[in-house]
PDB file with one MODEL, atoms N, CA, C and O in Angstrom:
MODEL        1
ATOM      1  N   MET A   1     225.125  87.682  71.867  1.00  0.00           N
ATOM      2  CA  MET A   1     224.423  88.528  70.923  1.00  0.00           C
ATOM      3  C   MET A   1     224.321  87.824  69.583  1.00  0.00           C
ATOM      4  O   MET A   1     225.191  87.034  69.217  1.00  0.00           O
ATOM      5  N   ARG A   2     223.282  88.108  68.875  1.00  0.00           N
ATOM      6  CA  ARG A   2     223.070  87.493  67.570  1.00  0.00           C
ATOM      7  C   ARG A   2     224.145  87.913  66.586  1.00  0.00           C
ATOM      8  O   ARG A   2     224.525  89.082  66.517  1.00  0.00           O
ATOM      9  N   GLY A   3     224.619  86.960  65.839  1.00  0.00           N
ATOM     10  CA  GLY A   3     225.544  87.256  64.757  1.00  0.00           C
ATOM     11  C   GLY A   3     226.890  87.795  65.205  1.00  0.00           C
ATOM     12  O   GLY A   3     227.676  88.248  64.373  1.00  0.00           O
ATOM     13  N   GLY A   4     227.174  87.759  66.495  1.00  0.00           N
ATOM     14  CA  GLY A   4     228.457  88.241  66.976  1.00  0.00           C
ATOM     15  C   GLY A   4     228.606  89.758  66.958  1.00  0.00           C
ATOM     16  O   GLY A   4     229.708  90.267  67.164  1.00  0.00           O
ATOM     17  N   HIS A   5     227.526  90.485  66.717  1.00  0.00           N
ATOM     18  CA  HIS A   5     227.621  91.952  66.713  1.00  0.00           C
ATOM     19  C   HIS A   5     227.768  92.463  68.123  1.00  0.00           C
ATOM     20  O   HIS A   5     227.103  91.988  69.043  1.00  0.00           O
ATOM     21  N   ARG A   6     228.625  93.413  68.285  1.00  0.00           N
ATOM     22  CA  ARG A   6     228.840  94.037  69.583  1.00  0.00           C
ATOM     23  C   ARG A   6     228.695  95.543  69.415  1.00  0.00           C
ATOM     24  O   ARG A   6     229.011  96.089  68.358  1.00  0.00           O
ATOM     25  N   PRO A   7     228.216  96.214  70.462  1.00  0.00           N
ATOM     26  CA  PRO A   7     228.091  97.659  70.349  1.00  0.00           C
ATOM     27  C   PRO A   7     229.458  98.310  70.206  1.00  0.00           C
ATOM     28  O   PRO A   7     230.434  97.868  70.812  1.00  0.00           O
ATOM     29  N   GLY A   8     229.522  99.353  69.407  1.00  0.00           N
ATOM     30  CA  GLY A   8     230.765 100.079  69.218  1.00  0.00           C
ATOM     31  C   GLY A   8     231.037 101.015  70.385  1.00  0.00           C
ATOM     32  O   GLY A   8     230.249 101.067  71.330  1.00  0.00           O
ATOM     33  N   PRO A   9     232.130 101.749  70.335  1.00  0.00           N
ATOM     34  CA  PRO A   9     232.461 102.686  71.400  1.00  0.00           C
ATOM     35  C   PRO A   9     231.337 103.698  71.622  1.00  0.00           C
ATOM     36  O   PRO A   9     230.787 104.249  70.668  1.00  0.00           O
ATOM     37  N   GLY A  10     231.008 103.932  72.876  1.00  0.00           N
ATOM     38  CA  GLY A  10     229.961 104.894  73.198  1.00  0.00           C
ATOM     39  C   GLY A  10     228.544 104.365  73.029  1.00  0.00           C
ATOM     40  O   GLY A  10     227.585 105.122  73.183  1.00  0.00           O
ATOM     41  N   ARG A  11     228.392 103.087  72.718  1.00  0.00           N
ATOM     42  CA  ARG A  11     227.066 102.495  72.538  1.00  0.00           C
ATOM     43  C   ARG A  11     226.824 101.492  73.650  1.00  0.00           C
ATOM     44  O   ARG A  11     227.769 100.934  74.209  1.00  0.00           O
ATOM     45  N   ALA A  12     225.572 101.266  73.967  1.00  0.00           N
ATOM     46  CA  ALA A  12     225.231 100.371  75.064  1.00  0.00           C
ATOM     47  C   ALA A  12     224.232  99.320  74.621  1.00  0.00           C
ATOM     48  O   ALA A  12     223.539  99.487  73.618  1.00  0.00           O
ATOM     49  N   VAL A  13     224.167  98.248  75.369  1.00  0.00           N
ATOM     50  CA  VAL A  13     223.194  97.181  75.154  1.00  0.00           C
ATOM     51  C   VAL A  13     222.165  97.284  76.263  1.00  0.00           C
ATOM     52  O   VAL A  13     222.519  97.466  77.428  1.00  0.00           O
ATOM     53  N   HIS A  14     220.889  97.168  75.908  1.00  0.00           N
ATOM     54  CA  HIS A  14     219.828  97.201  76.912  1.00  0.00           C
ATOM     55  C   HIS A  14     219.606  95.787  77.413  1.00  0.00           C
ATOM     56  O   HIS A  14     219.269  94.893  76.638  1.00  0.00           O
ATOM     57  N   ARG A  15     219.796  95.585  78.710  1.00  0.00           N
ATOM     58  CA  ARG A  15     219.593  94.270  79.324  1.00  0.00           C
ATOM     59  C   ARG A  15     218.297  94.282  80.113  1.00  0.00           C
ATOM     60  O   ARG A  15     218.107  95.122  80.993  1.00  0.00           O
ATOM     61  N   ARG A  16     217.409  93.354  79.801  1.00  0.00           N
ATOM     62  CA  ARG A  16     216.153  93.212  80.520  1.00  0.00           C
ATOM     63  C   ARG A  16     216.011  91.756  80.936  1.00  0.00           C
ATOM     64  O   ARG A  16     216.080  90.851  80.104  1.00  0.00           O
ATOM     65  N   LEU A  17     215.815  91.542  82.217  1.00  0.00           N
ATOM     66  CA  LEU A  17     215.637  90.202  82.748  1.00  0.00           C
ATOM     67  C   LEU A  17     214.204  90.045  83.215  1.00  0.00           C
ATOM     68  O   LEU A  17     213.732  90.831  84.036  1.00  0.00           O
ATOM     69  N   CYS A  18     213.504  89.044  82.706  1.00  0.00           N
ATOM     70  CA  CYS A  18     212.131  88.757  83.131  1.00  0.00           C
ATOM     71  C   CYS A  18     212.203  87.786  84.303  1.00  0.00           C
ATOM     72  O   CYS A  18     212.798  86.714  84.198  1.00  0.00           O
ATOM     73  N   VAL A  19     211.598  88.170  85.408  1.00  0.00           N
ATOM     74  CA  VAL A  19     211.675  87.374  86.639  1.00  0.00           C
ATOM     75  C   VAL A  19     210.283  87.095  87.182  1.00  0.00           C
ATOM     76  O   VAL A  19     209.341  87.840  86.913  1.00  0.00           O
ATOM     77  N   ALA A  20     210.159  86.017  87.948  1.00  0.00           N
ATOM     78  CA  ALA A  20     208.867  85.652  88.527  1.00  0.00           C
ATOM     79  C   ALA A  20     208.505  86.563  89.691  1.00  0.00           C
ATOM     80  O   ALA A  20     207.327  86.851  89.901  1.00  0.00           O
ATOM     81  N   GLY A  21     209.494  87.022  90.450  1.00  0.00           N
ATOM     82  CA  GLY A  21     209.230  87.888  91.602  1.00  0.00           C
ATOM     83  C   GLY A  21     210.227  89.027  91.656  1.00  0.00           C
ATOM     84  O   GLY A  21     211.420  88.802  91.862  1.00  0.00           O
ATOM     85  N   LEU A  22     209.751  90.242  91.473  1.00  0.00           N
ATOM     86  CA  LEU A  22     210.651  91.402  91.468  1.00  0.00           C
ATOM     87  C   LEU A  22     211.383  91.573  92.793  1.00  0.00           C
ATOM     88  O   LEU A  22     212.592  91.799  92.807  1.00  0.00           O
ATOM     89  N   ASP A  23     210.668  91.467  93.897  1.00  0.00           N
ATOM     90  CA  ASP A  23     211.290  91.678  95.206  1.00  0.00           C
ATOM     91  C   ASP A  23     212.375  90.640  95.477  1.00  0.00           C
ATOM     92  O   ASP A  23     213.465  90.978  95.939  1.00  0.00           O
ATOM     93  N   THR A  24     212.072  89.376  95.189  1.00  0.00           N
ATOM     94  CA  THR A  24     213.036  88.304  95.416  1.00  0.00           C
ATOM     95  C   THR A  24     214.271  88.493  94.541  1.00  0.00           C
ATOM     96  O   THR A  24     215.397  88.373  95.023  1.00  0.00           O
ATOM     97  N   ALA A  25     214.066  88.787  93.260  1.00  0.00           N
ATOM     98  CA  ALA A  25     215.183  88.984  92.338  1.00  0.00           C
ATOM     99  C   ALA A  25     216.032  90.178  92.764  1.00  0.00           C
ATOM    100  O   ALA A  25     217.261  90.109  92.741  1.00  0.00           O
ATOM    101  N   GLU A  26     215.383  91.265  93.150  1.00  0.00           N
ATOM    102  CA  GLU A  26     216.139  92.443  93.575  1.00  0.00           C
ATOM    103  C   GLU A  26     216.970  92.141  94.821  1.00  0.00           C
ATOM    104  O   GLU A  26     218.121  92.568  94.913  1.00  0.00           O
ATOM    105  N   THR A  27     216.404  91.417  95.770  1.00  0.00           N
ATOM    106  CA  THR A  27     217.135  91.052  96.983  1.00  0.00           C
ATOM    107  C   THR A  27     218.354  90.201  96.652  1.00  0.00           C
ATOM    108  O   THR A  27     219.442  90.435  97.177  1.00  0.00           O
ATOM    109  N   ARG A  28     218.169  89.216  95.781  1.00  0.00           N
ATOM    110  CA  ARG A  28     219.284  88.331  95.411  1.00  0.00           C
ATOM    111  C   ARG A  28     220.371  89.091  94.652  1.00  0.00           C
ATOM    112  O   ARG A  28     221.560  88.885  94.895  1.00  0.00           O
ATOM    113  N   LEU A  29     219.966  89.964  93.741  1.00  0.00           N
ATOM    114  CA  LEU A  29     220.952  90.729  92.973  1.00  0.00           C
ATOM    115  C   LEU A  29     221.658  91.765  93.843  1.00  0.00           C
ATOM    116  O   LEU A  29     222.840  92.043  93.638  1.00  0.00           O
ATOM    117  N   SER A  30     220.950  92.334  94.804  1.00  0.00           N
ATOM    118  CA  SER A  30     221.574  93.280  95.731  1.00  0.00           C
ATOM    119  C   SER A  30     222.660  92.589  96.553  1.00  0.00           C
ATOM    120  O   SER A  30     223.698  93.181  96.847  1.00  0.00           O
ATOM    121  N   ALA A  31     222.415  91.342  96.917  1.00  0.00           N
ATOM    122  CA  ALA A  31     223.413  90.577  97.663  1.00  0.00           C
ATOM    123  C   ALA A  31     224.673  90.335  96.831  1.00  0.00           C
ATOM    124  O   ALA A  31     225.751  90.109  97.380  1.00  0.00           O
ATOM    125  N   LEU A  32     224.531  90.383  95.511  1.00  0.00           N
ATOM    126  CA  LEU A  32     225.665  90.205  94.606  1.00  0.00           C
ATOM    127  C   LEU A  32     226.325  91.526  94.221  1.00  0.00           C
ATOM    128  O   LEU A  32     227.289  91.534  93.455  1.00  0.00           O
ATOM    129  N   GLY A  33     225.807  92.658  94.750  1.00  0.00           N
ATOM    130  CA  GLY A  33     226.452  93.944  94.499  1.00  0.00           C
ATOM    131  C   GLY A  33     225.659  94.930  93.669  1.00  0.00           C
ATOM    132  O   GLY A  33     226.117  96.053  93.457  1.00  0.00           O
ATOM    133  N   ALA A  34     224.476  94.547  93.187  1.00  0.00           N
ATOM    134  CA  ALA A  34     223.655  95.486  92.418  1.00  0.00           C
ATOM    135  C   ALA A  34     223.063  96.542  93.365  1.00  0.00           C
ATOM    136  O   ALA A  34     222.798  96.267  94.535  1.00  0.00           O
ATOM    137  N   VAL A  35     222.865  97.735  92.839  1.00  0.00           N
ATOM    138  CA  VAL A  35     222.243  98.805  93.630  1.00  0.00           C
ATOM    139  C   VAL A  35     221.051  99.359  92.864  1.00  0.00           C
ATOM    140  O   VAL A  35     221.008  99.319  91.634  1.00  0.00           O
ATOM    141  N   ARG A  36     220.084  99.878  93.617  1.00  0.00           N
ATOM    142  CA  ARG A  36     218.855 100.421  93.036  1.00  0.00           C
ATOM    143  C   ARG A  36     218.904 101.946  93.094  1.00  0.00           C
ATOM    144  O   ARG A  36     218.809 102.532  94.172  1.00  0.00           O
ATOM    145  N   PRO A  37     219.055 102.592  91.926  1.00  0.00           N
ATOM    146  CA  PRO A  37     219.019 104.055  91.925  1.00  0.00           C
ATOM    147  C   PRO A  37     217.580 104.547  92.102  1.00  0.00           C
ATOM    148  O   PRO A  37     216.632 103.793  91.885  1.00  0.00           O
ATOM    149  N   VAL A  38     217.428 105.772  92.485  1.00  0.00           N
ATOM    150  CA  VAL A  38     216.091 106.372  92.626  1.00  0.00           C
ATOM    151  C   VAL A  38     215.972 107.501  91.629  1.00  0.00           C
ATOM    152  O   VAL A  38     217.001 108.057  91.245  1.00  0.00           O
ATOM    153  N   PRO A  39     214.819 107.867  91.195  1.00  0.00           N
ATOM    154  CA  PRO A  39     213.502 107.316  91.502  1.00  0.00           C
ATOM    155  C   PRO A  39     213.205 106.082  90.652  1.00  0.00           C
ATOM    156  O   PRO A  39     213.893 105.802  89.670  1.00  0.00           O
ATOM    157  N   GLN A  40     212.171 105.357  91.052  1.00  0.00           N
ATOM    158  CA  GLN A  40     211.696 104.163  90.345  1.00  0.00           C
ATOM    159  C   GLN A  40     210.199 104.355  90.092  1.00  0.00           C
ATOM    160  O   GLN A  40     209.384 103.847  90.862  1.00  0.00           O
ATOM    161  N   PRO A  41     209.819 105.072  89.036  1.00  0.00           N
ATOM    162  CA  PRO A  41     208.410 105.411  88.824  1.00  0.00           C
ATOM    163  C   PRO A  41     207.478 104.226  88.568  1.00  0.00           C
ATOM    164  O   PRO A  41     206.284 104.324  88.850  1.00  0.00           O
ATOM    165  N   LEU A  42     207.988 103.117  88.046  1.00  0.00           N
ATOM    166  CA  LEU A  42     207.136 101.947  87.756  1.00  0.00           C
ATOM    167  C   LEU A  42     207.607 100.732  88.540  1.00  0.00           C
ATOM    168  O   LEU A  42     207.631  99.624  88.003  1.00  0.00           O
ATOM    169  N   ALA A  43     207.981 100.919  89.797  1.00  0.00           N
ATOM    170  CA  ALA A  43     208.607  99.869  90.604  1.00  0.00           C
ATOM    171  C   ALA A  43     207.747  98.620  90.759  1.00  0.00           C
ATOM    172  O   ALA A  43     208.283  97.539  90.999  1.00  0.00           O
ATOM    173  N   GLU A  44     206.430  98.739  90.628  1.00  0.00           N
ATOM    174  CA  GLU A  44     205.586  97.544  90.765  1.00  0.00           C
ATOM    175  C   GLU A  44     205.664  96.642  89.539  1.00  0.00           C
ATOM    176  O   GLU A  44     205.297  95.470  89.622  1.00  0.00           O
ATOM    177  N   ARG A  45     206.135  97.160  88.398  1.00  0.00           N
ATOM    178  CA  ARG A  45     206.228  96.368  87.159  1.00  0.00           C
ATOM    179  C   ARG A  45     207.647  96.195  86.652  1.00  0.00           C
ATOM    180  O   ARG A  45     207.946  95.210  85.977  1.00  0.00           O
ATOM    181  N   CYS A  46     208.526  97.138  86.967  1.00  0.00           N
ATOM    182  CA  CYS A  46     209.881  97.136  86.418  1.00  0.00           C
ATOM    183  C   CYS A  46     210.826  97.804  87.408  1.00  0.00           C
ATOM    184  O   CYS A  46     210.470  98.803  88.033  1.00  0.00           O
ATOM    185  N   ARG A  47     212.016  97.261  87.549  1.00  0.00           N
ATOM    186  CA  ARG A  47     213.038  97.861  88.412  1.00  0.00           C
ATOM    187  C   ARG A  47     214.301  98.067  87.596  1.00  0.00           C
ATOM    188  O   ARG A  47     214.690  97.200  86.814  1.00  0.00           O
ATOM    189  N   VAL A  48     214.925  99.186  87.775  1.00  0.00           N
ATOM    190  CA  VAL A  48     216.228  99.447  87.170  1.00  0.00           C
ATOM    191  C   VAL A  48     217.260  99.301  88.274  1.00  0.00           C
ATOM    192  O   VAL A  48     217.149  99.914  89.335  1.00  0.00           O
ATOM    193  N   LEU A  49     218.263  98.480  88.008  1.00  0.00           N
ATOM    194  CA  LEU A  49     219.366  98.288  88.937  1.00  0.00           C
ATOM    195  C   LEU A  49     220.667  98.612  88.223  1.00  0.00           C
ATOM    196  O   LEU A  49     220.727  98.642  86.994  1.00  0.00           O
ATOM    197  N   LEU A  50     221.705  98.854  89.010  1.00  0.00           N
ATOM    198  CA  LEU A  50     223.040  99.076  88.463  1.00  0.00           C
ATOM    199  C   LEU A  50     223.943  97.945  88.918  1.00  0.00           C
ATOM    200  O   LEU A  50     223.939  97.580  90.094  1.00  0.00           O
ATOM    201  N   ASP A  51     224.715  97.388  87.997  1.00  0.00           N
ATOM    202  CA  ASP A  51     225.659  96.351  88.389  1.00  0.00           C
ATOM    203  C   ASP A  51     226.829  97.014  89.125  1.00  0.00           C
ATOM    204  O   ASP A  51     226.901  98.242  89.165  1.00  0.00           O
ATOM    205  N   PRO A  52     227.743  96.235  89.707  1.00  0.00           N
ATOM    206  CA  PRO A  52     228.834  96.834  90.472  1.00  0.00           C
ATOM    207  C   PRO A  52     229.702  97.817  89.677  1.00  0.00           C
ATOM    208  O   PRO A  52     230.357  98.678  90.265  1.00  0.00           O
ATOM    209  N   ALA A  53     229.710  97.691  88.343  1.00  0.00           N
ATOM    210  CA  ALA A  53     230.479  98.627  87.508  1.00  0.00           C
ATOM    211  C   ALA A  53     229.665  99.856  87.130  1.00  0.00           C
ATOM    212  O   ALA A  53     230.182 100.762  86.476  1.00  0.00           O
ATOM    213  N   GLY A  54     228.389  99.900  87.537  1.00  0.00           N
ATOM    214  CA  GLY A  54     227.542 101.060  87.252  1.00  0.00           C
ATOM    215  C   GLY A  54     226.715 100.967  85.988  1.00  0.00           C
ATOM    216  O   GLY A  54     226.101 101.952  85.580  1.00  0.00           O
ATOM    217  N   HIS A  55     226.685  99.782  85.350  1.00  0.00           N
ATOM    218  CA  HIS A  55     225.880  99.605  84.142  1.00  0.00           C
ATOM    219  C   HIS A  55     224.443  99.282  84.518  1.00  0.00           C
ATOM    220  O   HIS A  55     224.207  98.388  85.331  1.00  0.00           O
ATOM    221  N   PRO A  56     223.469 100.000  83.936  1.00  0.00           N
ATOM    222  CA  PRO A  56     222.060  99.743  84.275  1.00  0.00           C
ATOM    223  C   PRO A  56     221.515  98.498  83.577  1.00  0.00           C
ATOM    224  O   PRO A  56     221.937  98.150  82.475  1.00  0.00           O
ATOM    225  N   PHE A  57     220.571  97.838  84.242  1.00  0.00           N
ATOM    226  CA  PHE A  57     219.814  96.749  83.646  1.00  0.00           C
ATOM    227  C   PHE A  57     218.441  96.746  84.294  1.00  0.00           C
ATOM    228  O   PHE A  57     218.256  97.293  85.382  1.00  0.00           O
ATOM    229  N   CYS A  58     217.483  96.129  83.624  1.00  0.00           N
ATOM    230  CA  CYS A  58     216.097  96.149  84.082  1.00  0.00           C
ATOM    231  C   CYS A  58     215.634  94.765  84.512  1.00  0.00           C
ATOM    232  O   CYS A  58     216.031  93.750  83.939  1.00  0.00           O
ATOM    233  N   LEU A  59     214.790  94.749  85.529  1.00  0.00           N
ATOM    234  CA  LEU A  59     214.052  93.561  85.926  1.00  0.00           C
ATOM    235  C   LEU A  59     212.604  93.822  85.615  1.00  0.00           C
ATOM    236  O   LEU A  59     212.074  94.869  85.987  1.00  0.00           O
ATOM    237  N   THR A  60     211.948  92.900  84.943  1.00  0.00           N
ATOM    238  CA  THR A  60     210.517  93.047  84.678  1.00  0.00           C
ATOM    239  C   THR A  60     209.807  91.797  85.161  1.00  0.00           C
ATOM    240  O   THR A  60     210.358  90.697  85.134  1.00  0.00           O
ATOM    241  N   ALA A  61     208.579  91.989  85.602  1.00  0.00           N
ATOM    242  CA  ALA A  61     207.775  90.869  86.087  1.00  0.00           C
ATOM    243  C   ALA A  61     207.274  90.051  84.905  1.00  0.00           C
ATOM    244  O   ALA A  61     206.890  90.607  83.876  1.00  0.00           O
ATOM    245  N   LYS A  62     207.279  88.729  85.057  1.00  0.00           N
ATOM    246  CA  LYS A  62     206.754  87.843  84.002  1.00  0.00           C
ATOM    247  C   LYS A  62     205.265  88.003  83.902  1.00  0.00           C
ATOM    248  O   LYS A  62     204.628  87.348  83.077  1.00  0.00           O
TER     249      LYS A  62
ENDMDL
END
């Protein structure tokens, strides 16, 4: 993070990863333990996944 700032208690950081292929990235991340919650209203452009600890992050198409 810039300047060493970290979110305080009860605050979150929004993680967005730009990928060349949503399907490929989702498959690879799922193999590492990520899960895809439902619903996914914009699945053709953006996917929300949860890491193994339950923290959400986004995949977006380049």
